[in-house]
N, C-alpha and C positions, 0 to 999 in steps of 0.2 A: 346349442346343438340343434340341427335341423332334423325334425321328426320324420319318420317314414310311416305314413298312415295309409291304411287300406280299408276301403269300404266295399264289402262283399254283399252282393244282392242277387235276388231272383226276381225276374221281371214280372212274374205272376203275383208278386206282393207289392202293394202300393206304398209301403212304409219307407222304401229306400230314398224317395225324393225328400220327404220331411227330415229323414235322418241325415242326409247330406247337408241340408240347411242348418240343422241343429249343430252338426259337427263344425261347420264353417263358423257359426256364431261363437261356439265354445272356444275354438282355437283363437279367434280374434280377441275375445275378452281376456283370455289367458296370455295374449301376446306371444304366442308360440309360432315359430317358423315351422312349416310342415309341407311335405310333398305328399299330396293326397292322390291315391291311385284307386280307380274304380275297377272292380273285378266282377264280371257277370258269371254266375253259376247257373248252368242250364240243364245239367243231367245229374242223376243220382250218383253216378260214378265220380263225377267232379266233386260233388258234395262230400262223399266219403274221403276222397283223396285230400281235399282242402280242409277236412275236419270242420265242415260248415254246419253250424247249429241252427240255421234258419236266417231268413232275410228280414231286416238288414243286420249285418255283423260288422263291428268296427274293430280293427286290429291296429295296434301301435307297436312298432318294433317286432312284428311277427306274433304278438300275443293279443288274445281277445281282451278288449277293454271290459267286457261284461262276460266273464267265462262261465261255461256250463260244465265242461269236462266229462260229460257222459257220452260214451261212444254211441249209445242208442239214439242220442239226440242229433247225430250228424245225418241230416236229411235235407231234401229239397222241399222247403216249405217256408211258411211265414213264422216270424218270431214275435213273441209278445213280451212287452216290458211293463213292469209295475211302476207306474209314475205316481206323483202326488195327486194327480187329477184322475187316477184310475188306470185301467189296463189299456195300453196303446201298442200300436205296431211299430213304434220307434222310440228311442230314448229322447228325453228333453235336453236342451243345452245345459241346464244346471246339472243333470245327472252325468253328462259327459265331462263337465268341468270338475265335478267331485271325483269321478273315476280317474281323471288325469292327475288331480292333486293327490289323491290317496296313493297312487303308484309313483308319485314324484317324477312322472315322465316330463322331460324337458326342463325341469327346474335346476337351479344351481345346486349341485350335490357335492358331497365330500369325495375324497379319493376312493374310498371303498365302493361307493355307488357308481362312480365313473368306471371303475374297474369292472364291476358286474355288468354294466350296460354296454361296454365297448370291448374290453380286452377278452372277457370270457367267450363271447361269440367268435372272436378271432381264433382263439385256441381251439374252440369246438370245430370250426371249419378246417383248420390245419390238421387236427386229429382225424377228421373224416377223410381228408385227402390222402393221408398216410395209410389209414386203415383200408381205404378203398383198394389200393394196389397190394397191400399185404394179405388181404383176404383171398386173392387169387394169385398167390406168389409163384405158383408153378407156371403161370402165363407171363407174369410181369417181371419176374426175376430169374427163375430157373431156365426158362426157354431162351432168353437172350444170352445168358451165361454159356449155355451149351453151344449157341451159335458162335460166340466169341472163341470158345475152345476149338471149334471146327476151323475157324479162320487161322488160329495159332498153329494147329497141326498141319493143315493143308498148305498154307503159305509159308509158315515158319520152317517147317521141315521139308515139305515137298519142293517148293520153289527155292527155299533157303539152301538146299543141297546143291543147287546150280549157282545161286548168287551168294557167295560166302560172306561178303562184306559190302557195306555201302558207306563210303566216306570213313573207312577205318572202323566201322561199327558192325558187329555180327548182325546178319540180316534179321534174325528173329528179334533181337533187342531193338533193331531199328523200327520195326513195324508195330511193336507193342504199344508205345504211346498213342499212336494213331488209332489202334483198335480200342484202347481204353476210352479215348475221346469219342469215338463213334458210338460206343455203348452209352456214354453220358448224353450225347446229343439226341439219340433216338429215344431214350427213356424220358428225358426232361420234356421233349416236345410231345411225345405220345401221352404222357400222364395228364398234362394240363389241357391239351386239345380235346381229348376224349371226355375228360371230366366236364368241361364247359359245355360241350355239345350234348352230353347226356342230361345235364342240368336243364338246358334249354328245351330239349325234346320232351322230357318228363315233367317240365314246369316246376321242379323244385328249386329252380333258380330264384323263384319269387320269394322263398323263405330267406334266401341270402340277401336279396335286394331290400327286403322289408326289415332286416335286422338293423340294430344301431351302429353297425360297423361302417367306417368310412371307406370310400373307394380305395384308399391306400392300404387299409387293413385287408380288404378283400383280395386285392392284387397280391399282397405279400403272402397271404395264406395259400393261394393257388400256386404262386411261383415257388414258394418253399416246399410245397408238396412235390412239385416236379423236380426241384433240386435234390430233395431227399432220395427220391427214386434214382436219379442220375448218379448221385454220389455212391449209393449202395451198389449199383451195377459197376461203376468204375472200380470201387474197392474189390468187388467180387472178381472182376476180370484180372486185376492185379494179383489177387491171391491165387487164381488158377494158373497164371503164367509164372509165378515165383519159382515153383519147382523145376520149370522147364528152361529158364534162362537166368543169367546173372544180372539181376536187377539192382542197380545201385543208383538212387535218385541223386542227381547232382545238385539241384536247387529245390529242396522240399517246399519252402515258402512260396516260391514262384509257381511251383506245380499246383499248390492249393489255390493260389490266386487265379491262375489260368483255368483250372477245372471249374471253379465256382463261377467265374465270369462267363464261361461258355454255357454252363448249365442254366444260369440265370437268363442269358440271352435266349436260348431255345425254349426254356419254360415260358418266358414272356411271349415269344412268338407263337407258342402253342395256345396260350390264352387268346391271342388275337385270332388265330385260325379257328378256335372253338366258337368264338363269338360271331365271326363272319360266316362260318359254314352254315348252309341250309340243308345239306345232306352229308351223311357220313363219308360219302365218296370224296367230298372236297378235302377232308382231312387226310385221307389215304393218298389222294392225288398229290398233295403238297409234299407229303413224306416220301412217297415212292418215286415221284417224277422230278422233284427238285432237291430235297435234302439229301437223300441217299446217293444219287449220282454225284452231287457236289462233294460228298464225303469220300466216295471211292476215287474221284478224280482230284482229291485235295492233297495228294502226296503221302497217303498212308503207306502205300506199298512201294514207293520209289522216291528217289531224290529228284528234285526239279532239274538238277544238273545232268541227269541221265537222258533228258528229253531233247529233241531237236528244237531249234529256236521258235518256230511257230507254236509248238505245244507248250514251251516255257511261257510265252506271252499269255496263252490261254489259261495256264495254271495261275499266273500272277493275277488274273482277273477273277479268280475263284476266291470268295471270302473265306470259305472253310479252310482253304490251304493255309492261311495265316494262323488260324486257330490251331491246326495240327502242328505247324512249324514251331509256334511258341510253346506248345505243350511238349514237343519233342526236345526243345532246348532246355526246358525246365527239368525234364527227366534225364536226358543224356548229355546235355551241354553242346549239342550240335544243331545247326540251323542253316537255312538257306536265305534268311532275311535278318535284318537287324532286330534282335529279339526284344529288347526293352521297349522301343517304340511300339512294336506290335502288341506287347502285353498291355501297355498303357491304352492302346486303341481298343483292345478287348474289354477292358474295364469301362471305358467310356461308352462303348456300344451296349454293354450290359445295363448301364445306368439309363441310357436313352430308351432302350426297348422296355425297361421296367416302367419308366415314367409314362411312356406311350400307353402301356397297359392300364396304368392308373387312370389316365385321361379317358380311355375307351370305356372303362367301367363307370367312371363318373358320368359320362354322357348317356350311358345305358343303351347304346346303339345296338339294335337287334336283340335286345334283352327284354324290353317292355313292349306290350301290345297296347 
């Protein structure tokens, strides 16, 4: 297992140089693979935020190798270590080796220890992602559901009174699969993109990167958080529409596959956007200027057969159209494209975007300074 080691230091203390050499020697003698990251602490505010007990401090997997645990000790100053040779401003290589050994970090461990070191942080991150949007449920769940209800009333009843049927399907029932999918897309993308951006801006992404989790586990936790929010909104929109329309799902399994594939795809794209964005405007720009227009022009409110030939060609170039069409086929049994190849393509796209997210987190692009 490759260790994530962090050496936190304050430049006003001379001990961090010898501490770095001692750490390098200890890791070499223990034959441990490690990714060592240097973090400079320069203000009292940073010291409190990072729970910095003094310079130098060594952390492995996000935990202090020589813990203090006293909040009053989090300060910008020099740290003193009790060594066999007396009091020093840095730990000796032997002390670091003993601390690594006593915590069994990087050693070959049993299943329970591997679970504690790897799986538990994954569940903690996933739980945090879910709790993050549940804490503000009026913004993340209630508000989008009310928006979906407005679309149902305005388009389903207002426009639906003029357009009775589309391809033999009542207009309200025709637009519902697209409205549900639009809720899923917006929620999945918004959850992961804002979460990653906030983590970068407030620098608590460091805690995630320094944990024993693999890039695969990190990507899975973030994506599942987005998928959870997307699925909840999709189910909520379905529940709101149920009393207003005759909803009978033709292919429940295909509906689940299509919904999950789309939510994974846009949750993964949200991770990419959150990592790449340097300002919150970038996230909103992609959502408001790219994703939402593609969704509205993706056949949610009309069949492609109703359009003139030039607009049909433009619609076929819209990737969101295929997601909407496949979702509508799974729900109603009607589509403008070959449904099964499109569903297979959605699954492949979800897999590719997820693997791309894993690789992006593995490289740490724009995550580490």
